[in-house]
C-alpha positions in Angstrom: 0.0 0.1 0.1 1.3 3.5 -0.8 0.5 7.0 0.5 1.0 10.3 -1.1 2.1 13.3 0.9 -1.4 14.8 0.5 -2.7 12.0 2.8 -1.5 11.7 6.2 2.1 10.4 6.8 2.9 6.8 5.8 2.8 4.2 8.6 5.6 1.7 9.1 5.7 -0.6 6.2 3.8 1.6 3.8 5.6 3.1 0.9 5.5 6.9 0.6 5.1 8.0 -3.0 5.7 11.6 -4.2 3.8 13.1 -7.2 5.4 15.1 -10.0 4.6 18.4 -8.3 6.3 17.2 -5.0 9.4 16.1 -7.0 9.7 19.5 -8.7 9.3 21.1 -5.3 12.2 19.0 -4.0 14.4 20.3 -7.0 13.2 23.9 -6.4 14.1 23.7 -2.7 17.5 22.2 -3.4 18.2 25.0 -6.0 18.0 27.5 -3.2 20.4 25.6 -1.1 18.2 23.8 1.4 19.5 20.6 2.8 18.0 17.1 2.7 16.8 17.6 6.3 15.3 20.9 5.6 13.4 19.5 2.6 12.2 16.6 4.3 11.0 18.6 7.2 9.1 20.9 4.9 7.5 18.0 3.1 6.5 16.3 6.5 8.8 13.5 6.9 12.1 12.5 8.3 15.5 12.9 6.6 16.0 9.2 6.9 12.7 8.6 5.1 13.9 11.1 2.3 17.2 9.2 1.9 15.3 5.9 1.7 12.9 7.5 -0.9 16.0 8.7 -2.9 17.5 5.2 -2.9 14.2 3.7 -4.1 13.2 6.3 -6.7 15.8 7.5 -9.2 13.6 10.6 -10.3 13.5 11.9 -6.6 17.5 11.4 -6.3 17.9 13.0 -9.7 15.7 16.0 -8.7 17.6 16.6 -5.6 21.0 16.2 -7.2 20.0 18.4 -10.2 18.8 21.2 -7.8 22.1 21.0 -5.7 24.1 21.1 -8.9 22.2 24.1 -10.2 22.8 25.9 -6.9 26.5 25.0 -6.9 26.9 26.1 -10.5 25.3 29.5 -9.8 27.6 30.2 -6.7 30.6 28.9 -8.7 29.7 31.1 -11.6 29.6 34.1 -9.4 32.9 33.2 -7.6 34.7 32.8 -10.8 33.3 36.0 -12.0 35.0 37.8 -9.2 38.3 35.8 -9.6 38.4 36.5 -13.3 37.4 40.2 -13.0 39.8 42.7 -14.3 38.7 45.1 -11.6 41.0 44.7 -8.6 38.9 44.8 -5.5 38.9 43.4 -2.1 36.0 41.1 -3.1 38.2 39.7 -5.9 41.0 38.8 -3.5 38.6 37.4 -1.0 37.0 35.2 -3.8 40.6 34.0 -4.8 41.5 33.3 -1.1 38.2 31.4 -0.7 38.8 29.4 -3.8 42.3 28.5 -2.8 41.2 27.4 0.7 38.1 25.4 -0.4 39.4 23.9 -3.7 43.2 24.3 -3.5 43.9 22.8 -0.1 45.5 26.0 0.9 45.5 27.3 4.5 46.7 30.6 6.0 48.0 28.5 9.0 50.3 26.5 6.8 52.1 29.7 5.8 52.4 31.2 9.2 55.4 29.0 9.7 57.3 31.0 7.0 57.0 34.3 9.0 59.7 35.3 11.6 60.1 32.2 13.6 60.4 31.4 17.3 62.7 28.5 18.3 59.7 26.1 18.7 58.3 27.2 15.2 61.7 26.7 13.6 61.6 23.1 14.8 58.1 22.7 13.1 59.7 23.8 9.8 62.6 21.5 10.2 60.2 18.6 10.0 58.9 19.6 6.5 60.5 17.8 3.5 62.3 20.0 1.1 59.4 19.8 -1.4 56.8 20.8 1.3 58.9 23.8 2.3 59.2 24.9 -1.3 55.5 24.5 -1.9 54.8 26.6 1.2 57.3 29.2 0.2 55.7 29.5 -3.3 52.2 29.7 -1.9 53.3 32.4 0.5 54.9 34.3 -2.2 51.6 34.0 -4.3 49.6 35.3 -1.4 52.0 38.1 -0.8 51.8 39.1 -4.5 48.0 38.8 -4.6 47.7 41.0 -1.5 49.9 43.6 -3.0 48.3 43.4 -6.4 44.9 44.0 -4.8 46.0 46.5 -2.3 45.2 44.5 0.8 47.4 45.3 3.7 48.0 43.5 7.1 
């Protein structure tokens, strides 16, 4: 036996089925960045039920995934717009730093070891391989260049 969301919540053992409008609503909510838990709460069932429905129904999984990808594409396009912009602004620098941190594995903490060192900090640098040290120096040089280029000061 199956239930639609228009009826009361499905009981244990019953299969919850979503209609085309509800599936479209899942995609629309995902496009706006809503999580699976938020979507399932909105539709009136648990996120565990939502995950089970997605496993069972490829259309629902695809709708959610499509919505998330549309949202990610929009945000990525805006981010890349700031990064590629010829206008040098604080926002462009922040976009570049954000991208390096989230997609490039870059961290400002990694580069603090290259600033004037205390004895304890020097011992940390000594544990780095030659390649790791060169990579950190190059990334620090790149950050210093970007900060100068975009006019950001410490």
